[in-house]
C-alpha positions in Angstrom: -1.9 -11.4 2.2 0.8 -9.4 3.0 3.0 -6.4 1.8 6.3 -8.4 0.4 9.3 -7.3 3.0 11.9 -5.3 1.5 10.9 -2.3 0.2 10.2 0.7 2.0 8.0 4.2 2.1 10.4 7.4 1.2 10.0 10.4 0.6 10.7 12.6 -1.8 10.2 16.1 -1.9 6.3 16.1 -1.4 5.7 12.5 -2.7 5.8 9.1 -1.3 7.2 6.3 -3.0 8.2 3.0 -2.7 10.8 1.7 -2.9 13.3 -2.3 -3.1 15.9 -1.6 0.3 19.7 -2.0 -0.8 19.5 -2.5 -4.3 21.9 -1.1 -7.0 20.3 0.0 -10.4 16.9 0.8 -9.1 14.2 1.5 -12.0 13.2 4.8 -11.0 10.4 4.0 -14.4 9.1 1.6 -12.4 8.2 3.7 -9.2 4.9 4.1 -7.3 3.8 7.5 -5.3 0.8 6.7 -2.3 -1.0 9.4 -1.1 -1.8 10.4 2.4 -3.9 6.8 2.7 -2.0 4.8 1.6 0.9 5.5 2.8 -0.9 5.0 6.8 -1.8 1.4 5.3 0.9 0.9 4.4 2.6 1.6 7.6 -0.9 -0.2 9.3 0.2 -3.3 7.3 4.0 -4.0 7.0 4.1 -7.5 8.1 0.7 -8.8 9.0 -1.6 -11.2 7.0 -4.4 -10.2 5.8 -7.8 -10.0 3.2 -9.1 -7.1 1.7 -12.2 -7.4 4.3 -9.8 -6.7 7.4 -8.5 -3.7 5.4 -12.2 -2.0 4.3 -12.7 -2.3 8.0 -9.6 0.1 8.5 -11.2 3.0 6.6 -13.9 3.2 8.3 -13.0 2.9 11.5 -10.3 5.8 11.1 -11.6 7.7 8.6 -15.8 6.6 8.8 -15.9 6.3 4.9 -19.0 3.9 4.4 -18.9 -0.5 4.0 -19.3 0.2 -0.2 -17.0 3.1 -0.7 -14.2 1.7 0.9 -14.4 -1.7 0.2 -14.1 -0.3 -3.6 -11.2 1.8 -3.1 -9.6 -1.6 -1.1 -10.4 -2.9 -4.6 -7.7 -0.9 -6.1 -5.3 0.2 -3.6 -4.6 -3.7 -4.3 -5.1 -4.0 -7.0 -2.9 -1.2 -7.9 -0.2 -2.6 -5.1 -0.6 -6.7 -6.4 0.4 -5.5 -10.8 3.5 -3.8 -9.0 3.6 -7.1 -7.1 4.0 -5.5 -4.3 1.9 -8.2 -2.4 2.6 -11.9 -1.9 0.8 -14.4 -0.3 
């Protein structure tokens, strides 16, 4: 899977949100806000193919969490991105 191109993280006040670049009339009811870890993952993985296991390994290496917690967090993160249609196969 990979993150769809054409989206960028924008900083609006204290929020970090995903915005489709170059689109007029953006639907502001579908803004996705990221926490610092989600933003880090997005920036690390943008433009790359990846698997859930690879993302979990990144979390384990960067944050020192156990593999089980990392896998659960990744499943939730991928689920949210999939629901928002921000991933492609």
